[in-house]
Each structure stands twice: as C-alpha cells, then as structure tokens.
C-alpha positions in Angstrom: 101.1 143.3 -375.2 104.7 142.0 -375.2 104.9 142.6 -371.4 101.7 140.5 -370.9 103.1 137.7 -373.0 106.4 137.7 -371.0 104.5 137.7 -367.7 102.4 134.7 -368.8 105.5 132.8 -369.9 107.0 133.4 -366.5 104.0 132.2 -364.7 103.9 129.1 -366.8 107.5 128.2 -365.9 107.2 129.1 -362.2 106.2 125.6 -360.8 109.4 124.2 -362.2 111.6 126.6 -360.3 109.7 126.6 -356.9 111.3 124.8 -354.0 110.6 121.1 -353.9 108.6 121.3 -350.7 106.1 123.5 -352.4 105.4 121.0 -355.2 102.7 118.5 -354.5 104.2 114.9 -354.4 102.9 112.5 -357.0 100.2 110.0 -355.9 101.7 106.7 -354.7 101.8 104.0 -357.4 99.7 101.0 -356.9 102.5 98.7 -355.7 103.7 101.2 -353.1 100.3 101.8 -351.8 99.7 98.1 -351.5 102.9 97.6 -349.6 102.1 100.5 -347.3 98.7 99.0 -346.6 100.2 95.6 -346.0 102.7 96.9 -343.5 100.0 98.8 -341.6 97.7 95.8 -341.8 100.3 93.6 -340.0 100.4 95.9 -337.0 96.6 96.2 -336.9 96.2 92.5 -337.0 98.8 91.5 -334.4 98.9 94.4 -331.9 95.6 93.6 -330.1 97.2 90.3 -329.0 100.5 91.8 -327.9 100.9 92.4 -324.2 103.3 94.5 -322.1 104.8 92.4 -319.2 106.2 93.8 -315.9 107.9 91.3 -313.7 109.3 92.1 -310.3 111.9 89.6 -309.4 114.2 89.0 -306.4 117.2 88.4 -308.6 118.3 89.3 -312.1 117.5 86.9 -315.0 120.3 84.9 -316.5 120.7 82.1 -318.9 123.9 80.0 -318.3 126.4 80.1 -321.1 125.1 83.2 -322.9 127.9 84.2 -325.3 129.6 87.5 -324.9 128.0 90.3 -326.8 124.5 88.8 -326.8 121.9 90.5 -324.6 118.3 89.9 -323.7 115.6 92.2 -325.0 114.2 92.9 -321.5 114.5 96.4 -320.2 115.5 97.4 -316.7 114.4 101.1 -316.6 116.9 103.9 -315.9 119.8 101.5 -315.6 118.5 100.3 -312.2 119.3 96.8 -311.0 116.7 94.3 -312.0 115.6 93.7 -308.4 115.1 97.4 -307.8 112.7 98.0 -310.7 110.4 95.7 -312.7 111.7 94.0 -315.8 109.7 95.2 -318.7 109.2 92.8 -321.6 106.7 91.7 -324.1 104.5 88.7 -324.8 101.5 87.8 -326.9 98.2 85.9 -326.4 98.1 82.7 -328.4 94.9 81.2 -326.9 91.6 83.0 -326.2 91.5 81.7 -322.7 94.4 84.0 -321.6 97.5 81.9 -322.3 100.5 84.1 -323.2 103.9 83.2 -324.7 107.0 85.1 -323.7 110.7 84.5 -322.8 111.6 82.7 -319.6 114.1 85.4 -318.7 111.4 88.0 -318.7 109.6 86.3 -315.8 112.4 84.3 -314.2 112.2 84.6 -310.4 109.2 86.8 -310.9 107.3 87.3 -307.6 104.7 89.8 -309.1 103.9 89.7 -312.8 101.4 92.1 -314.4 100.2 92.2 -318.0 98.7 95.2 -319.9 96.8 94.6 -323.1 96.6 96.9 -326.1 93.1 98.1 -325.1 94.5 99.3 -321.7 93.2 96.4 -319.5 95.5 95.2 -316.8 95.8 91.7 -315.3 97.8 89.7 -312.8 99.5 86.8 -314.5 100.6 83.4 -313.2 103.4 81.3 -314.6 102.0 78.0 -316.1 105.5 76.8 -316.8 109.0 77.9 -317.8 111.9 76.3 -319.5 115.3 78.0 -319.1 117.0 75.8 -321.8 114.7 77.1 -324.6 114.1 80.5 -322.8 110.4 80.1 -323.2 107.5 80.6 -320.7 103.8 80.3 -320.7 101.7 82.7 -318.6 98.0 82.8 -317.8 95.6 85.6 -317.1 92.0 85.1 -316.0 89.3 85.7 -318.5 88.1 84.5 -322.0 87.6 85.7 -325.5 90.9 87.5 -325.6 92.3 88.5 -329.1 95.0 86.0 -330.2 97.9 86.1 -332.6 97.9 83.7 -335.5 100.8 81.3 -335.3 102.7 80.6 -338.6 105.2 78.0 -339.8 108.8 79.0 -339.1 110.1 76.1 -341.2 108.5 77.8 -344.3 110.1 81.2 -343.6 112.6 82.1 -346.3 115.7 84.3 -345.9 114.9 87.7 -347.5 111.3 87.8 -346.5 109.9 90.8 -344.7 109.9 90.5 -340.9 108.0 92.7 -338.4 108.6 93.1 -334.7 106.3 94.5 -332.1 107.6 95.1 -328.6 108.3 97.5 -325.7 111.8 98.8 -326.4 113.1 101.4 -324.0 109.6 101.3 -322.3 107.9 102.5 -325.5 105.0 100.0 -325.8 103.8 98.7 -329.2 106.8 99.9 -331.1 106.5 98.4 -334.6 109.7 97.9 -336.7 110.3 96.4 -340.2 113.2 94.4 -341.6 113.9 91.1 -343.2 114.8 87.6 -342.2 118.5 87.8 -342.6 119.4 84.2 -341.7 117.9 81.0 -340.4 119.2 78.1 -338.3 121.6 80.3 -336.3 123.1 78.3 -333.4 124.4 80.6 -330.7 125.9 77.8 -328.5 123.1 78.2 -326.0 119.9 76.3 -325.5 121.4 72.9 -326.1 120.9 72.7 -329.8 118.0 75.0 -330.4 118.4 77.3 -333.4 117.3 80.9 -334.0 115.9 83.1 -336.8 118.1 86.1 -337.4 116.5 89.4 -338.4 117.6 93.0 -339.0 114.3 94.4 -337.8 115.2 97.0 -335.2 114.8 95.5 -331.8 116.2 96.7 -328.4 115.9 96.0 -324.7 112.2 95.6 -323.9 111.4 93.5 -327.0 112.0 90.2 -325.2 109.1 87.8 -325.7 107.5 89.9 -328.5 106.4 88.4 -331.8 108.3 88.4 -335.0 105.7 88.3 -337.8 105.5 87.7 -341.6 103.8 89.8 -344.2 100.5 88.0 -343.4 100.6 88.9 -339.7 101.4 85.4 -338.6 103.9 84.9 -335.7 107.0 83.1 -337.0 109.3 83.8 -334.0 109.7 85.1 -330.5 112.3 87.8 -330.1 114.9 86.8 -327.6 118.4 88.1 -328.1 120.3 90.9 -329.6 124.0 91.4 -330.5 124.4 94.7 -328.7 121.8 97.5 -329.0 120.6 98.6 -332.5 123.2 96.7 -334.5 120.8 95.1 -336.9 121.4 91.6 -335.4 118.4 90.2 -333.6 117.5 86.6 -332.9 114.1 85.0 -332.5 113.1 81.5 -331.3 111.3 79.8 -334.2 107.5 79.5 -333.5 107.5 75.8 -334.4 110.0 75.2 -331.5 107.8 77.4 -329.2 104.6 75.5 -330.1 106.2 72.2 -329.0 107.7 73.7 -325.8 104.5 75.5 -324.9 102.4 72.4 -325.4 104.5 70.4 -323.0 104.6 73.2 -320.4 100.8 73.3 -320.5 100.3 69.6 -320.5 103.0 68.4 -318.1 104.4 71.5 -316.5 107.9 70.6 -317.8 109.7 69.8 -321.0 110.9 66.3 -321.9 113.6 65.9 -324.6 115.1 63.0 -326.5 118.6 62.1 -325.4 121.4 59.8 -326.4 123.6 60.4 -323.4 126.8 61.2 -325.1 129.4 63.9 -325.0 130.2 65.4 -328.4 132.5 67.7 -330.2 132.6 68.8 -333.8 135.8 68.1 -335.7 135.5 71.4 -337.6 135.2 73.2 -334.3 138.5 72.0 -332.9 142.0 72.2 -334.3 143.0 69.5 -331.9 140.4 67.0 -333.3 141.4 68.0 -336.8 144.9 66.8 -336.1 143.8 63.7 -334.3 141.4 62.7 -337.1 143.2 63.7 -340.3 141.3 61.3 -342.5 137.9 62.7 -341.5 137.2 66.2 -342.8 134.0 66.7 -340.8 131.8 64.9 -338.3 131.0 64.8 -334.6 133.3 62.9 -332.2 131.7 60.9 -329.4 133.8 62.2 -326.5 132.1 60.2 -323.8 129.1 58.0 -323.0 127.3 58.6 -319.8 126.4 55.9 -317.3 122.9 54.7 -318.0 122.8 56.4 -321.4 120.4 55.0 -324.0 123.3 54.3 -326.3 124.9 51.9 -323.8 122.9 49.1 -325.3 124.2 49.9 -328.8 127.6 49.4 -330.5 128.4 53.1 -330.3 131.8 53.8 -328.7 133.6 56.8 -327.3 136.0 57.9 -330.1 133.5 57.2 -332.9 132.9 60.0 -335.4 129.2 60.4 -336.2 128.8 61.5 -339.9 125.1 61.2 -340.5 121.8 61.0 -338.5 119.1 59.2 -340.5 120.9 60.2 -343.6 121.4 63.9 -342.7 125.0 65.0 -342.5 126.2 66.5 -339.2 129.4 68.6 -339.1 129.1 70.4 -335.7 127.9 69.4 -332.3 124.9 71.7 -332.7 123.9 69.8 -335.9 123.8 66.5 -334.0 121.9 68.1 -331.1 119.3 69.6 -333.5 118.7 66.3 -335.3 118.3 64.4 -332.0 115.9 67.0 -330.6 113.7 66.6 -333.6 113.2 62.9 -332.8 110.7 61.3 -330.5 111.6 59.6 -327.2 112.0 55.9 -327.9 112.6 56.4 -331.6 115.2 54.3 -333.4 117.8 56.4 -335.1 120.4 55.3 -337.7 123.9 56.7 -337.2 126.6 56.5 -339.8 129.9 56.5 -338.0 133.6 56.4 -338.8 135.8 54.2 -336.7 139.4 53.3 -337.2 139.4 54.0 -340.9 136.0 52.3 -341.6 132.4 53.4 -341.7 129.5 51.6 -340.2 125.9 52.1 -339.5 124.7 51.8 -335.9 121.2 51.8 -334.6 120.4 53.6 -331.4 117.2 54.3 -329.6 116.6 57.7 -328.0 115.7 58.0 -324.3 114.2 60.7 -322.1 116.8 63.2 -321.0 116.9 63.1 -317.2 116.9 66.1 -314.9 120.5 67.3 -314.9 120.4 68.0 -311.1 119.2 64.5 -310.4 121.7 63.0 -312.8 124.7 64.8 -311.2 123.6 64.1 -307.6 123.4 60.3 -308.4 126.7 60.0 -310.2 129.3 57.9 -308.3 131.9 60.1 -306.7 135.6 59.3 -307.3 137.2 58.0 -304.1 140.6 59.0 -303.1 143.3 56.3 -303.4 143.6 54.1 -300.3 146.7 54.0 -298.3 147.4 50.3 -299.0 149.6 50.1 -302.1 148.5 48.2 -305.2 151.2 46.7 -307.4 151.7 48.9 -310.5 153.6 48.6 -313.7 155.5 51.3 -315.5 157.7 50.8 -318.6 160.4 53.3 -319.5 158.5 54.0 -322.7 155.3 54.9 -320.8 154.5 58.6 -321.6 154.0 59.9 -318.1 151.6 57.6 -316.3 151.6 54.6 -314.0 149.1 51.8 -314.4 148.2 48.3 -313.3 145.9 45.5 -314.0 142.2 46.0 -313.1 142.3 43.6 -310.1 139.6 43.6 -307.5 141.9 45.5 -305.2 142.7 48.2 -307.8 139.1 48.7 -308.7 138.2 49.0 -305.0 141.1 51.4 -304.4 139.8 53.9 -306.9 136.1 53.3 -306.4 135.6 52.0 -309.9 132.4 50.2 -310.7 133.3 47.6 -313.3 131.6 47.9 -316.7 133.2 44.8 -318.2 136.0 42.3 -317.8 139.7 43.2 -317.9 141.3 46.6 -318.3 144.1 48.6 -316.9 143.7 51.2 -314.1 145.7 54.4 -314.2 147.1 55.1 -310.7 149.2 58.2 -311.3 149.7 60.8 -314.0 152.8 63.0 -314.0 152.2 66.7 -314.3 153.0 68.1 -317.8 153.5 64.7 -319.3 151.9 63.5 -322.6 149.5 61.5 -320.5 148.4 64.7 -318.6 148.1 66.6 -321.9 145.9 63.8 -323.2 143.7 64.3 -320.1 144.3 61.0 -318.4 143.4 61.0 -314.7 144.2 58.6 -311.8 141.4 56.2 -311.5 140.7 55.9 -315.3 140.0 52.4 -316.5 141.6 51.8 -319.9 139.6 49.2 -321.9 140.9 49.6 -325.4 144.1 51.1 -327.0 144.7 51.7 -330.7 141.6 49.7 -331.6 142.7 46.6 -329.6 141.1 45.4 -326.4 143.1 45.9 -323.3 142.6 43.0 -320.9 145.8 43.7 -318.9 149.0 45.7 -318.7 150.7 43.6 -321.4 148.1 44.5 -324.0 148.6 48.2 -323.3 152.4 47.9 -323.3 152.4 46.3 -326.8 150.4 49.1 -328.2 152.5 51.8 -326.5 155.8 50.2 -327.7 154.6 49.7 -331.3 153.0 53.1 -331.7 154.4 55.4 -334.4 156.0 58.5 -332.9 154.0 60.9 -335.0 150.6 59.3 -334.5 148.3 59.5 -331.5 146.9 56.4 -329.7 143.2 56.3 -329.2 142.4 55.1 -325.6 138.9 54.1 -324.6 138.3 54.8 -320.9 135.7 54.4 -318.2 135.7 57.3 -315.8 133.3 57.7 -312.9 130.8 55.4 -314.6 131.0 57.1 -318.0 132.7 55.9 -321.1 135.1 58.4 -322.7 138.3 58.5 -324.7 141.7 60.2 -324.8 144.3 60.5 -327.5 147.8 59.8 -326.2 150.8 61.0 -328.2 153.9 58.9 -327.0 
C-alpha cells in the first residue's frame, strides 16, 4: 500500500519536472491574440495590392547627391551589374485602373518593365511619369478592378507606432516585417527639402517602392532608402508627399514646385556663418538671389538671415525648403528676417521653379577680360583685390549686365588673399558694403578703411546676373 501511495505521489509531481518542451504552452491571452490577429490582418489586407517589379535598364539607377552610407532598396541579383540583370523592386496599386506607385530609381532608364501581382498574374508596365528629385514614379498596367492599397495620412503618424513593410528583399517576394516608426521629418540632404519617415522595420535591397503601413493596413510611406543592410535604419517617403507628386505626374506628366530663387545656408550648419553672424544663434542665410527669381521684386537681399516663414521658425536650409515646398505657386509668404542688427518682415510671392537644365543653359556666361585696359583703383589697405568704378567700359569688359546704377567692378583677386578667401571673383559687381550703398570706388574705400580689424565686412554682389554676398575680413 505504501508503495502504491509513493508511486501516485511521483506521478502527481511528474509534469513539474518534465522538460519544458513537453509541457503544453498556456493559451494566448486576449491582448496577445488580438495583436497577433492585427499583424496578420495588415498583411492580408495590403498584400493583394503589392506588386513585384522587374526593370531592365541600360544604365544603373542613381540619384545625385545621395549621402554616403545610404543605399536604395532595389536588388541587383547575384551582385551582377544593374544593366546585366533586371532590377527587382516593389510597388503597390493605388487605383483600380492599374496605376502603381513605386520609386523612380526602380524604373529609371527602364526599357522593359514587368509587374507580377500577388495572385500570380503578370503584366507589362509603362511609365506614366517619374520625378528624380522626390524619387517617385507612377506606372500603369492594362486592366481594371485591381485590388488597391488604402492610403493613410502620414502627417498623423506618431513616433513609436507600429510600422509594417512589405517588399521583395533579396528576391524573396511578399516578405512582411514589423517595427515601429522611429522618427519623423528626417532630412537626408537629398530631394531638395523632402523629408522622410524613419523606421526600424527590417528592410533590405529589393524593398524599394514597397509600402510602409500602419496598424490599420493603410499605406503611410513608400520605402526608399536604407543606411546599410539590416541596420535598423530605413527611410520612407511620406504618403502625403507621394499623393501630391503622383497627382501631378498623372495630370501633367511632370512636377511643378514653388520657388523663391535664392541660395541658402543654415547658420547652425556652418561654423563659418556662426562666426560671421555672432548675434544670430540660428536662421537661414540668403547666400544669393538668382536672376529672374520671384523675390527680385521684393526687399529681400543677399546676406539677410531668414528667421521665420509665415510664423514658423527655420533653423536649417532644409527647414526653409520644406516650408516653401508646402506653399502654392503664386502664394504670398511672410518672411521674418534679420539684417544688420534689426529684424523686419518682408513679403515675397512664390513662383514656379524652372527646369534646371533650361535655367542653366540660359544663364549669361562670364566673358573673359578684354585686352583693352580699364582704369582701376587699389589702395594699400585693400585686402587683395583690384577694383574700379562700374563705368560702361568696365561693365562691357566683364560682360556684366547692369542690375542698377553705380557699383564697383572687381577686376583682379590675388591668390590666397583675404578677398580670395571671401570668395570674390574678377567680374563681381559690388553694390553695397557694410550696409552702405556703393556708388563708386570712394564709397568702398571709406568702408574698407574704417572697418574694425576683428569684424568682417558684408559685401553685396551681382555675379553673372545673380545677387549674392561675400564676407570680407580686412
């Protein structure tokens, strides 16, 4: 009897000493089961609209100015050159008539583009339009009643929310990964002011053009860049940006952007500017004003520091670009600027940004100095450059198109001199120095001779039709 009792006790305690793998796991709690179903539901909702894109191109894709360390998500199989094998990327249907959103670099220079749907159907695709600056493209396949992805609101996305990516990494189609939105508003110094959503959802080469989704299965971004492979740093184009670009590509075949026509540099981004503008902790310096720019009709000057755009502070060049890109063409914008120790509010009107190729080709070319000498003036205190009054002869000699009356023409800059360090060039037309108009060489001499040795002199210039500035340290 004692033996039977001892045996029963051993059997009663046996489950607690068996290996863990032999013990049935507890049933998932309600919250975990709900999360599990939600994640699976995102894939089931979005995957039918996701497509695998193969693009055979004559030359490899490239976006100018891509920072070192960032890579596209496209995949060139087996390490072969892009022209030897098709680029494999991702996209998604956003209209039932067969319109597809993807990255421009996936289909750039594509001579033969094919699309495969989740249900196995294959189609030839044509490019409706592409925009290298935003790295977006719209494709079209023939047919109707295609499954589409629901587009969300990227402005409403919060850092810390779940993020889901679907793509074709390493030629593995419909790979589904989960992470969070790890940052918003990332400016990677590409795309001319466009910002990115950062995510740690695992993404690799081949994810290019694929959707980044929220917990409701709505597309909030288009995966575009990674910081190396599998490092937990991926970047997606916000879907609100993509909606605007895609609409323009479909309606006009191109993208038009608002434009002020100024060169800019953030004070916080340059130690040199921090020294030159010690009284301004942050802001964006107007480094130049292009010929024919919309702001030429305003009071804005080269050398001004823009502090706010319609009440929104701007600290870096990308901040200003982002604010202007959010405006409409022809819209009046209020700029709060710092100039010579005072602040002022200047109204400007945005224009349509011209085609850069056209703008460059029509810029006046700097002529070489003529052989006939023009009388010049150079004082012993002049820091390394020779200049003379802006006479008709001097203007003609350097091919300068007059933008206003008076001024001083720089005829020669000594190598290694303070003038050369400041960036002065022969042919520059100096119109203002130290906040004072320069009508002739005497005006410039007075400013140069009275300048404090430890302070720079702000020179406003006209160069090849553009207004710019230089800071000269005597």
